[in-house]
mmCIF file of the protein (N, C-alpha, C, O) and its ligand, coordinates in Angstrom:
data_MODEL
# 
_entry.id   MODEL 
# 
loop_
_entity.id 
_entity.type 
_entity.pdbx_number_of_molecules 
1 polymer     1 
2 non-polymer 1 
# 
_entity_poly.entity_id                      1 
_entity_poly.type                           'polypeptide(L)' 
_entity_poly.nstd_linkage                   no 
_entity_poly.nstd_monomer                   no 
_entity_poly.pdbx_seq_one_letter_code       MYKCLLCGRKIDIDIQSADKIICPSCGYRILEKERPPVVRKVESV 
_entity_poly.pdbx_seq_one_letter_code_can   MYKCLLCGRKIDIDIQSADKIICPSCGYRILEKERPPVVRKVESV 
_entity_poly.pdbx_strand_id                 A 
# 
loop_
_entity_poly_seq.entity_id 
_entity_poly_seq.num 
_entity_poly_seq.mon_id 
_entity_poly_seq.hetero 
1 1  MET n 
1 2  TYR n 
1 3  LYS n 
1 4  CYS n 
1 5  LEU n 
1 6  LEU n 
1 7  CYS n 
1 8  GLY n 
1 9  ARG n 
1 10 LYS n 
1 11 ILE n 
1 12 ASP n 
1 13 ILE n 
1 14 ASP n 
1 15 ILE n 
1 16 GLN n 
1 17 SER n 
1 18 ALA n 
1 19 ASP n 
1 20 LYS n 
1 21 ILE n 
1 22 ILE n 
1 23 CYS n 
1 24 PRO n 
1 25 SER n 
1 26 CYS n 
1 27 GLY n 
1 28 TYR n 
1 29 ARG n 
1 30 ILE n 
1 31 LEU n 
1 32 GLU n 
1 33 LYS n 
1 34 GLU n 
1 35 ARG n 
1 36 PRO n 
1 37 PRO n 
1 38 VAL n 
1 39 VAL n 
1 40 ARG n 
1 41 LYS n 
1 42 VAL n 
1 43 GLU n 
1 44 SER n 
1 45 VAL n 
# 
loop_
_struct_asym.id 
_struct_asym.entity_id 
A 1 
B 2 
# 
loop_
_chem_comp.id 
_chem_comp.type 
_chem_comp.mon_nstd_flag 
ALA 'L-peptide linking' y 
ARG 'L-peptide linking' y 
ASP 'L-peptide linking' y 
CYS 'L-peptide linking' y 
GLN 'L-peptide linking' y 
GLU 'L-peptide linking' y 
GLY 'peptide linking'   y 
ILE 'L-peptide linking' y 
LEU 'L-peptide linking' y 
LYS 'L-peptide linking' y 
MET 'L-peptide linking' y 
PRO 'L-peptide linking' y 
SER 'L-peptide linking' y 
TYR 'L-peptide linking' y 
VAL 'L-peptide linking' y 
ZN  non-polymer         . 
# 
_pdbx_entity_nonpoly.entity_id   2 
_pdbx_entity_nonpoly.name        ? 
_pdbx_entity_nonpoly.comp_id     ZN 
# 
_pdbx_nonpoly_scheme.asym_id         B 
_pdbx_nonpoly_scheme.entity_id       2 
_pdbx_nonpoly_scheme.mon_id          ZN 
_pdbx_nonpoly_scheme.ndb_seq_num     1 
_pdbx_nonpoly_scheme.pdb_seq_num     101 
_pdbx_nonpoly_scheme.auth_seq_num    101 
_pdbx_nonpoly_scheme.pdb_mon_id      ZN 
_pdbx_nonpoly_scheme.auth_mon_id     ZN 
_pdbx_nonpoly_scheme.pdb_strand_id   A 
_pdbx_nonpoly_scheme.pdb_ins_code    . 
# 
loop_
_atom_site.group_PDB 
_atom_site.id 
_atom_site.type_symbol 
_atom_site.label_atom_id 
_atom_site.label_alt_id 
_atom_site.label_comp_id 
_atom_site.label_asym_id 
_atom_site.label_entity_id 
_atom_site.label_seq_id 
_atom_site.pdbx_PDB_ins_code 
_atom_site.Cartn_x 
_atom_site.Cartn_y 
_atom_site.Cartn_z 
_atom_site.occupancy 
_atom_site.B_iso_or_equiv 
_atom_site.pdbx_formal_charge 
_atom_site.auth_seq_id 
_atom_site.auth_comp_id 
_atom_site.auth_asym_id 
_atom_site.auth_atom_id 
_atom_site.pdbx_PDB_model_num 
ATOM   1   N  N  . MET A 1 1  ? -3.400  -1.129  2.662  1.00 0.00 ? 1   MET A N  1 
ATOM   2   C  CA . MET A 1 1  ? -2.290  -0.178  2.582  1.00 0.00 ? 1   MET A CA 1 
ATOM   3   C  C  . MET A 1 1  ? -1.801  -0.079  1.140  1.00 0.00 ? 1   MET A C  1 
ATOM   4   O  O  . MET A 1 1  ? -1.478  -1.076  0.495  1.00 0.00 ? 1   MET A O  1 
ATOM   5   N  N  . TYR A 1 2  ? -1.760  1.141   0.670  1.00 0.00 ? 2   TYR A N  1 
ATOM   6   C  CA . TYR A 1 2  ? -1.286  1.343   -0.695 1.00 0.00 ? 2   TYR A CA 1 
ATOM   7   C  C  . TYR A 1 2  ? -0.056  2.243   -0.687 1.00 0.00 ? 2   TYR A C  1 
ATOM   8   O  O  . TYR A 1 2  ? 0.201   2.984   0.262  1.00 0.00 ? 2   TYR A O  1 
ATOM   9   N  N  . LYS A 1 3  ? 0.674   2.149   -1.760 1.00 0.00 ? 3   LYS A N  1 
ATOM   10  C  CA . LYS A 1 3  ? 1.884   2.949   -1.860 1.00 0.00 ? 3   LYS A CA 1 
ATOM   11  C  C  . LYS A 1 3  ? 1.882   3.681   -3.190 1.00 0.00 ? 3   LYS A C  1 
ATOM   12  O  O  . LYS A 1 3  ? 1.682   3.082   -4.246 1.00 0.00 ? 3   LYS A O  1 
ATOM   13  N  N  . CYS A 1 4  ? 2.103   4.957   -3.122 1.00 0.00 ? 4   CYS A N  1 
ATOM   14  C  CA . CYS A 1 4  ? 2.138   5.762   -4.333 1.00 0.00 ? 4   CYS A CA 1 
ATOM   15  C  C  . CYS A 1 4  ? 3.369   5.404   -5.153 1.00 0.00 ? 4   CYS A C  1 
ATOM   16  O  O  . CYS A 1 4  ? 4.486   5.337   -4.639 1.00 0.00 ? 4   CYS A O  1 
ATOM   17  N  N  . LEU A 1 5  ? 3.136   5.177   -6.427 1.00 0.00 ? 5   LEU A N  1 
ATOM   18  C  CA . LEU A 1 5  ? 4.253   4.776   -7.272 1.00 0.00 ? 5   LEU A CA 1 
ATOM   19  C  C  . LEU A 1 5  ? 5.140   5.957   -7.649 1.00 0.00 ? 5   LEU A C  1 
ATOM   20  O  O  . LEU A 1 5  ? 6.260   5.794   -8.134 1.00 0.00 ? 5   LEU A O  1 
ATOM   21  N  N  . LEU A 1 6  ? 4.608   7.139   -7.413 1.00 0.00 ? 6   LEU A N  1 
ATOM   22  C  CA . LEU A 1 6  ? 5.366   8.319   -7.806 1.00 0.00 ? 6   LEU A CA 1 
ATOM   23  C  C  . LEU A 1 6  ? 6.249   8.835   -6.676 1.00 0.00 ? 6   LEU A C  1 
ATOM   24  O  O  . LEU A 1 6  ? 7.455   9.019   -6.840 1.00 0.00 ? 6   LEU A O  1 
ATOM   25  N  N  . CYS A 1 7  ? 5.626   9.060   -5.537 1.00 0.00 ? 7   CYS A N  1 
ATOM   26  C  CA . CYS A 1 7  ? 6.395   9.644   -4.440 1.00 0.00 ? 7   CYS A CA 1 
ATOM   27  C  C  . CYS A 1 7  ? 6.698   8.629   -3.351 1.00 0.00 ? 7   CYS A C  1 
ATOM   28  O  O  . CYS A 1 7  ? 7.504   8.880   -2.454 1.00 0.00 ? 7   CYS A O  1 
ATOM   29  N  N  . GLY A 1 8  ? 6.036   7.470   -3.442 1.00 0.00 ? 8   GLY A N  1 
ATOM   30  C  CA . GLY A 1 8  ? 6.355   6.424   -2.489 1.00 0.00 ? 8   GLY A CA 1 
ATOM   31  C  C  . GLY A 1 8  ? 5.654   6.578   -1.153 1.00 0.00 ? 8   GLY A C  1 
ATOM   32  O  O  . GLY A 1 8  ? 5.981   5.889   -0.186 1.00 0.00 ? 8   GLY A O  1 
ATOM   33  N  N  . ARG A 1 9  ? 4.705   7.468   -1.105 1.00 0.00 ? 9   ARG A N  1 
ATOM   34  C  CA . ARG A 1 9  ? 3.988   7.678   0.142  1.00 0.00 ? 9   ARG A CA 1 
ATOM   35  C  C  . ARG A 1 9  ? 3.030   6.514   0.405  1.00 0.00 ? 9   ARG A C  1 
ATOM   36  O  O  . ARG A 1 9  ? 2.366   6.017   -0.505 1.00 0.00 ? 9   ARG A O  1 
ATOM   37  N  N  . LYS A 1 10 ? 2.976   6.103   1.634  1.00 0.00 ? 10  LYS A N  1 
ATOM   38  C  CA . LYS A 1 10 ? 2.086   5.005   1.985  1.00 0.00 ? 10  LYS A CA 1 
ATOM   39  C  C  . LYS A 1 10 ? 0.737   5.566   2.403  1.00 0.00 ? 10  LYS A C  1 
ATOM   40  O  O  . LYS A 1 10 ? 0.649   6.508   3.191  1.00 0.00 ? 10  LYS A O  1 
ATOM   41  N  N  . ILE A 1 11 ? -0.307  4.965   1.857  1.00 0.00 ? 11  ILE A N  1 
ATOM   42  C  CA . ILE A 1 11 ? -1.640  5.462   2.104  1.00 0.00 ? 11  ILE A CA 1 
ATOM   43  C  C  . ILE A 1 11 ? -2.505  4.340   2.666  1.00 0.00 ? 11  ILE A C  1 
ATOM   44  O  O  . ILE A 1 11 ? -2.651  3.273   2.069  1.00 0.00 ? 11  ILE A O  1 
ATOM   45  N  N  . ASP A 1 12 ? -3.061  4.616   3.817  1.00 0.00 ? 12  ASP A N  1 
ATOM   46  C  CA . ASP A 1 12 ? -3.947  3.641   4.423  1.00 0.00 ? 12  ASP A CA 1 
ATOM   47  C  C  . ASP A 1 12 ? -5.363  3.951   3.977  1.00 0.00 ? 12  ASP A C  1 
ATOM   48  O  O  . ASP A 1 12 ? -5.928  4.976   4.356  1.00 0.00 ? 12  ASP A O  1 
ATOM   49  N  N  . ILE A 1 13 ? -5.931  3.076   3.179  1.00 0.00 ? 13  ILE A N  1 
ATOM   50  C  CA . ILE A 1 13 ? -7.230  3.373   2.598  1.00 0.00 ? 13  ILE A CA 1 
ATOM   51  C  C  . ILE A 1 13 ? -8.061  2.105   2.517  1.00 0.00 ? 13  ILE A C  1 
ATOM   52  O  O  . ILE A 1 13 ? -7.536  0.994   2.453  1.00 0.00 ? 13  ILE A O  1 
ATOM   53  N  N  . ASP A 1 14 ? -9.362  2.301   2.521  1.00 0.00 ? 14  ASP A N  1 
ATOM   54  C  CA . ASP A 1 14 ? -10.262 1.159   2.430  1.00 0.00 ? 14  ASP A CA 1 
ATOM   55  C  C  . ASP A 1 14 ? -10.302 0.616   1.016  1.00 0.00 ? 14  ASP A C  1 
ATOM   56  O  O  . ASP A 1 14 ? -10.196 1.362   0.043  1.00 0.00 ? 14  ASP A O  1 
ATOM   57  N  N  . ILE A 1 15 ? -10.454 -0.676  0.919  1.00 0.00 ? 15  ILE A N  1 
ATOM   58  C  CA . ILE A 1 15 ? -10.501 -1.293  -0.405 1.00 0.00 ? 15  ILE A CA 1 
ATOM   59  C  C  . ILE A 1 15 ? -11.789 -0.904  -1.127 1.00 0.00 ? 15  ILE A C  1 
ATOM   60  O  O  . ILE A 1 15 ? -11.834 -0.846  -2.356 1.00 0.00 ? 15  ILE A O  1 
ATOM   61  N  N  . GLN A 1 16 ? -12.820 -0.641  -0.353 1.00 0.00 ? 16  GLN A N  1 
ATOM   62  C  CA . GLN A 1 16 ? -14.104 -0.300  -0.947 1.00 0.00 ? 16  GLN A CA 1 
ATOM   63  C  C  . GLN A 1 16 ? -13.998 0.978   -1.776 1.00 0.00 ? 16  GLN A C  1 
ATOM   64  O  O  . GLN A 1 16 ? -14.640 1.113   -2.817 1.00 0.00 ? 16  GLN A O  1 
ATOM   65  N  N  . SER A 1 17 ? -13.202 1.883   -1.312 1.00 0.00 ? 17  SER A N  1 
ATOM   66  C  CA . SER A 1 17 ? -13.078 3.141   -2.032 1.00 0.00 ? 17  SER A CA 1 
ATOM   67  C  C  . SER A 1 17 ? -11.834 3.137   -2.913 1.00 0.00 ? 17  SER A C  1 
ATOM   68  O  O  . SER A 1 17 ? -11.360 4.185   -3.354 1.00 0.00 ? 17  SER A O  1 
ATOM   69  N  N  . ALA A 1 18 ? -11.330 1.964   -3.153 1.00 0.00 ? 18  ALA A N  1 
ATOM   70  C  CA . ALA A 1 18 ? -10.085 1.862   -3.919 1.00 0.00 ? 18  ALA A CA 1 
ATOM   71  C  C  . ALA A 1 18 ? -10.301 2.233   -5.384 1.00 0.00 ? 18  ALA A C  1 
ATOM   72  O  O  . ALA A 1 18 ? -9.354  2.307   -6.167 1.00 0.00 ? 18  ALA A O  1 
ATOM   73  N  N  . ASP A 1 19 ? -11.539 2.460   -5.729 1.00 0.00 ? 19  ASP A N  1 
ATOM   74  C  CA . ASP A 1 19 ? -11.828 2.823   -7.107 1.00 0.00 ? 19  ASP A CA 1 
ATOM   75  C  C  . ASP A 1 19 ? -11.339 4.229   -7.421 1.00 0.00 ? 19  ASP A C  1 
ATOM   76  O  O  . ASP A 1 19 ? -10.947 4.552   -8.542 1.00 0.00 ? 19  ASP A O  1 
ATOM   77  N  N  . LYS A 1 20 ? -11.380 5.032   -6.397 1.00 0.00 ? 20  LYS A N  1 
ATOM   78  C  CA . LYS A 1 20 ? -10.948 6.417   -6.598 1.00 0.00 ? 20  LYS A CA 1 
ATOM   79  C  C  . LYS A 1 20 ? -9.870  6.769   -5.603 1.00 0.00 ? 20  LYS A C  1 
ATOM   80  O  O  . LYS A 1 20 ? -10.066 7.589   -4.705 1.00 0.00 ? 20  LYS A O  1 
ATOM   81  N  N  . ILE A 1 21 ? -8.762  6.153   -5.774 1.00 0.00 ? 21  ILE A N  1 
ATOM   82  C  CA . ILE A 1 21 ? -7.687  6.475   -4.851 1.00 0.00 ? 21  ILE A CA 1 
ATOM   83  C  C  . ILE A 1 21 ? -6.641  7.317   -5.556 1.00 0.00 ? 21  ILE A C  1 
ATOM   84  O  O  . ILE A 1 21 ? -6.147  6.980   -6.632 1.00 0.00 ? 21  ILE A O  1 
ATOM   85  N  N  . ILE A 1 22 ? -6.335  8.391   -4.926 1.00 0.00 ? 22  ILE A N  1 
ATOM   86  C  CA . ILE A 1 22 ? -5.229  9.206   -5.413 1.00 0.00 ? 22  ILE A CA 1 
ATOM   87  C  C  . ILE A 1 22 ? -4.328  9.543   -4.248 1.00 0.00 ? 22  ILE A C  1 
ATOM   88  O  O  . ILE A 1 22 ? -4.754  9.609   -3.095 1.00 0.00 ? 22  ILE A O  1 
ATOM   89  N  N  . CYS A 1 23 ? -3.097  9.749   -4.578 1.00 0.00 ? 23  CYS A N  1 
ATOM   90  C  CA . CYS A 1 23 ? -2.145  10.082  -3.535 1.00 0.00 ? 23  CYS A CA 1 
ATOM   91  C  C  . CYS A 1 23 ? -2.458  11.461  -2.977 1.00 0.00 ? 23  CYS A C  1 
ATOM   92  O  O  . CYS A 1 23 ? -2.511  12.437  -3.726 1.00 0.00 ? 23  CYS A O  1 
ATOM   93  N  N  . PRO A 1 24 ? -2.667  11.551  -1.661 1.00 0.00 ? 24  PRO A N  1 
ATOM   94  C  CA . PRO A 1 24 ? -2.964  12.847  -1.050 1.00 0.00 ? 24  PRO A CA 1 
ATOM   95  C  C  . PRO A 1 24 ? -1.760  13.774  -1.060 1.00 0.00 ? 24  PRO A C  1 
ATOM   96  O  O  . PRO A 1 24 ? -1.879  14.975  -0.815 1.00 0.00 ? 24  PRO A O  1 
ATOM   97  N  N  . SER A 1 25 ? -0.621  13.208  -1.343 1.00 0.00 ? 25  SER A N  1 
ATOM   98  C  CA . SER A 1 25 ? 0.588   14.013  -1.310 1.00 0.00 ? 25  SER A CA 1 
ATOM   99  C  C  . SER A 1 25 ? 0.873   14.673  -2.657 1.00 0.00 ? 25  SER A C  1 
ATOM   100 O  O  . SER A 1 25 ? 1.161   15.867  -2.738 1.00 0.00 ? 25  SER A O  1 
ATOM   101 N  N  . CYS A 1 26 ? 0.785   13.857  -3.717 1.00 0.00 ? 26  CYS A N  1 
ATOM   102 C  CA . CYS A 1 26 ? 1.156   14.387  -5.025 1.00 0.00 ? 26  CYS A CA 1 
ATOM   103 C  C  . CYS A 1 26 ? 0.021   14.287  -6.033 1.00 0.00 ? 26  CYS A C  1 
ATOM   104 O  O  . CYS A 1 26 ? 0.107   14.849  -7.125 1.00 0.00 ? 26  CYS A O  1 
ATOM   105 N  N  . GLY A 1 27 ? -1.043  13.573  -5.672 1.00 0.00 ? 27  GLY A N  1 
ATOM   106 C  CA . GLY A 1 27 ? -2.184  13.493  -6.565 1.00 0.00 ? 27  GLY A CA 1 
ATOM   107 C  C  . GLY A 1 27 ? -2.049  12.429  -7.630 1.00 0.00 ? 27  GLY A C  1 
ATOM   108 O  O  . GLY A 1 27 ? -2.883  12.340  -8.530 1.00 0.00 ? 27  GLY A O  1 
ATOM   109 N  N  . TYR A 1 28 ? -1.019  11.632  -7.539 1.00 0.00 ? 28  TYR A N  1 
ATOM   110 C  CA . TYR A 1 28 ? -0.820  10.559  -8.500 1.00 0.00 ? 28  TYR A CA 1 
ATOM   111 C  C  . TYR A 1 28 ? -1.899  9.499   -8.315 1.00 0.00 ? 28  TYR A C  1 
ATOM   112 O  O  . TYR A 1 28 ? -2.339  9.224   -7.198 1.00 0.00 ? 28  TYR A O  1 
ATOM   113 N  N  . ARG A 1 29 ? -2.310  8.917   -9.419 1.00 0.00 ? 29  ARG A N  1 
ATOM   114 C  CA . ARG A 1 29 ? -3.461  8.012   -9.332 1.00 0.00 ? 29  ARG A CA 1 
ATOM   115 C  C  . ARG A 1 29 ? -3.091  6.540   -9.307 1.00 0.00 ? 29  ARG A C  1 
ATOM   116 O  O  . ARG A 1 29 ? -3.925  5.683   -9.016 1.00 0.00 ? 29  ARG A O  1 
ATOM   117 N  N  . ILE A 1 30 ? -1.879  6.266   -9.605 1.00 0.00 ? 30  ILE A N  1 
ATOM   118 C  CA . ILE A 1 30 ? -1.483  4.864   -9.638 1.00 0.00 ? 30  ILE A CA 1 
ATOM   119 C  C  . ILE A 1 30 ? -0.820  4.477   -8.325 1.00 0.00 ? 30  ILE A C  1 
ATOM   120 O  O  . ILE A 1 30 ? 0.290   4.897   -8.000 1.00 0.00 ? 30  ILE A O  1 
ATOM   121 N  N  . LEU A 1 31 ? -1.548  3.668   -7.599 1.00 0.00 ? 31  LEU A N  1 
ATOM   122 C  CA . LEU A 1 31 ? -1.024  3.245   -6.315 1.00 0.00 ? 31  LEU A CA 1 
ATOM   123 C  C  . LEU A 1 31 ? -0.819  1.737   -6.313 1.00 0.00 ? 31  LEU A C  1 
ATOM   124 O  O  . LEU A 1 31 ? -1.615  0.976   -6.864 1.00 0.00 ? 31  LEU A O  1 
ATOM   125 N  N  . GLU A 1 32 ? 0.226   1.349   -5.702 1.00 0.00 ? 32  GLU A N  1 
ATOM   126 C  CA . GLU A 1 32 ? 0.533   -0.064  -5.644 1.00 0.00 ? 32  GLU A CA 1 
ATOM   127 C  C  . GLU A 1 32 ? 0.040   -0.634  -4.320 1.00 0.00 ? 32  GLU A C  1 
ATOM   128 O  O  . GLU A 1 32 ? 0.250   -0.057  -3.253 1.00 0.00 ? 32  GLU A O  1 
ATOM   129 N  N  . LYS A 1 33 ? -0.610  -1.765  -4.420 1.00 0.00 ? 33  LYS A N  1 
ATOM   130 C  CA . LYS A 1 33 ? -1.093  -2.394  -3.208 1.00 0.00 ? 33  LYS A CA 1 
ATOM   131 C  C  . LYS A 1 33 ? 0.065   -3.044  -2.472 1.00 0.00 ? 33  LYS A C  1 
ATOM   132 O  O  . LYS A 1 33 ? 0.847   -3.822  -3.019 1.00 0.00 ? 33  LYS A O  1 
ATOM   133 N  N  . GLU A 1 34 ? 0.126   -2.686  -1.221 1.00 0.00 ? 34  GLU A N  1 
ATOM   134 C  CA . GLU A 1 34 ? 1.231   -3.223  -0.436 1.00 0.00 ? 34  GLU A CA 1 
ATOM   135 C  C  . GLU A 1 34 ? 0.766   -4.364  0.432  1.00 0.00 ? 34  GLU A C  1 
ATOM   136 O  O  . GLU A 1 34 ? -0.289  -4.312  1.064  1.00 0.00 ? 34  GLU A O  1 
ATOM   137 N  N  . ARG A 1 35 ? 1.572   -5.380  0.444  1.00 0.00 ? 35  ARG A N  1 
ATOM   138 C  CA . ARG A 1 35 ? 1.224   -6.492  1.319  1.00 0.00 ? 35  ARG A CA 1 
ATOM   139 C  C  . ARG A 1 35 ? 1.970   -6.356  2.634  1.00 0.00 ? 35  ARG A C  1 
ATOM   140 O  O  . ARG A 1 35 ? 3.130   -5.946  2.680  1.00 0.00 ? 35  ARG A O  1 
ATOM   141 N  N  . PRO A 1 36 ? 1.287   -6.703  3.671  1.00 0.00 ? 36  PRO A N  1 
ATOM   142 C  CA . PRO A 1 36 ? 1.977   -6.687  4.955  1.00 0.00 ? 36  PRO A CA 1 
ATOM   143 C  C  . PRO A 1 36 ? 3.083   -7.733  4.962  1.00 0.00 ? 36  PRO A C  1 
ATOM   144 O  O  . PRO A 1 36 ? 2.945   -8.798  4.361  1.00 0.00 ? 36  PRO A O  1 
ATOM   145 N  N  . PRO A 1 37 ? 4.134   -7.435  5.617  1.00 0.00 ? 37  PRO A N  1 
ATOM   146 C  CA . PRO A 1 37 ? 5.249   -8.389  5.651  1.00 0.00 ? 37  PRO A CA 1 
ATOM   147 C  C  . PRO A 1 37 ? 4.827   -9.697  6.286  1.00 0.00 ? 37  PRO A C  1 
ATOM   148 O  O  . PRO A 1 37 ? 4.193   -9.739  7.341  1.00 0.00 ? 37  PRO A O  1 
ATOM   149 N  N  . VAL A 1 38 ? 5.197   -10.739 5.613  1.00 0.00 ? 38  VAL A N  1 
ATOM   150 C  CA . VAL A 1 38 ? 4.824   -12.067 6.107  1.00 0.00 ? 38  VAL A CA 1 
ATOM   151 C  C  . VAL A 1 38 ? 5.851   -12.539 7.128  1.00 0.00 ? 38  VAL A C  1 
ATOM   152 O  O  . VAL A 1 38 ? 7.057   -12.592 6.884  1.00 0.00 ? 38  VAL A O  1 
ATOM   153 N  N  . VAL A 1 39 ? 5.314   -12.868 8.244  1.00 0.00 ? 39  VAL A N  1 
ATOM   154 C  CA . VAL A 1 39 ? 6.215   -13.365 9.294  1.00 0.00 ? 39  VAL A CA 1 
ATOM   155 C  C  . VAL A 1 39 ? 6.309   -14.883 9.194  1.00 0.00 ? 39  VAL A C  1 
ATOM   156 O  O  . VAL A 1 39 ? 5.330   -15.615 9.338  1.00 0.00 ? 39  VAL A O  1 
ATOM   157 N  N  . ARG A 1 40 ? 7.495   -15.295 8.947  1.00 0.00 ? 40  ARG A N  1 
ATOM   158 C  CA . ARG A 1 40 ? 7.694   -16.740 8.842  1.00 0.00 ? 40  ARG A CA 1 
ATOM   159 C  C  . ARG A 1 40 ? 8.180   -17.319 10.167 1.00 0.00 ? 40  ARG A C  1 
ATOM   160 O  O  . ARG A 1 40 ? 9.045   -16.783 10.860 1.00 0.00 ? 40  ARG A O  1 
ATOM   161 N  N  . LYS A 1 41 ? 7.580   -18.406 10.448 1.00 0.00 ? 41  LYS A N  1 
ATOM   162 C  CA . LYS A 1 41 ? 8.037   -19.081 11.663 1.00 0.00 ? 41  LYS A CA 1 
ATOM   163 C  C  . LYS A 1 41 ? 9.059   -20.140 11.303 1.00 0.00 ? 41  LYS A C  1 
ATOM   164 O  O  . LYS A 1 41 ? 8.773   -21.098 10.584 1.00 0.00 ? 41  LYS A O  1 
ATOM   165 N  N  . VAL A 1 42 ? 10.200  -19.948 11.800 1.00 0.00 ? 42  VAL A N  1 
ATOM   166 C  CA . VAL A 1 42 ? 11.236  -20.940 11.537 1.00 0.00 ? 42  VAL A CA 1 
ATOM   167 C  C  . VAL A 1 42 ? 11.586  -21.645 12.849 1.00 0.00 ? 42  VAL A C  1 
ATOM   168 O  O  . VAL A 1 42 ? 12.029  -21.034 13.823 1.00 0.00 ? 42  VAL A O  1 
ATOM   169 N  N  . GLU A 1 43 ? 11.375  -22.893 12.824 1.00 0.00 ? 43  GLU A N  1 
ATOM   170 C  CA . GLU A 1 43 ? 11.691  -23.635 14.047 1.00 0.00 ? 43  GLU A CA 1 
ATOM   171 C  C  . GLU A 1 43 ? 13.100  -24.172 13.979 1.00 0.00 ? 43  GLU A C  1 
ATOM   172 O  O  . GLU A 1 43 ? 13.475  -24.902 13.061 1.00 0.00 ? 43  GLU A O  1 
ATOM   173 N  N  . SER A 1 44 ? 13.840  -23.799 14.942 1.00 0.00 ? 44  SER A N  1 
ATOM   174 C  CA . SER A 1 44 ? 15.194  -24.315 15.002 1.00 0.00 ? 44  SER A CA 1 
ATOM   175 C  C  . SER A 1 44 ? 15.216  -25.581 15.841 1.00 0.00 ? 44  SER A C  1 
ATOM   176 O  O  . SER A 1 44 ? 14.591  -25.673 16.898 1.00 0.00 ? 44  SER A O  1 
ATOM   177 N  N  . VAL A 1 45 ? 15.936  -26.522 15.347 1.00 0.00 ? 45  VAL A N  1 
ATOM   178 C  CA . VAL A 1 45 ? 15.973  -27.800 16.042 1.00 0.00 ? 45  VAL A CA 1 
ATOM   179 C  C  . VAL A 1 45 ? 16.942  -27.731 17.212 1.00 0.00 ? 45  VAL A C  1 
ATOM   180 O  O  . VAL A 1 45 ? 17.116  -28.717 17.929 1.00 0.00 ? 45  VAL A O  1 
HETATM 181 ZN ZN . ZN  B 2 .  ? 2.358   10.370  -4.354 1.00 0.00 2 101 ZN  A ZN 1 
# 
């Protein structure tokens, strides 16, 4: 999952083709890789 740095649109794309990724919305080429939210397990005593 990538996020366009310009318009903030989230783009689901394969890493293999990450060489040529552009935002389908605005055409911006710089996309930020988004990490899935980490779910922390907190055990309450
Ligand atoms: Zn964009």
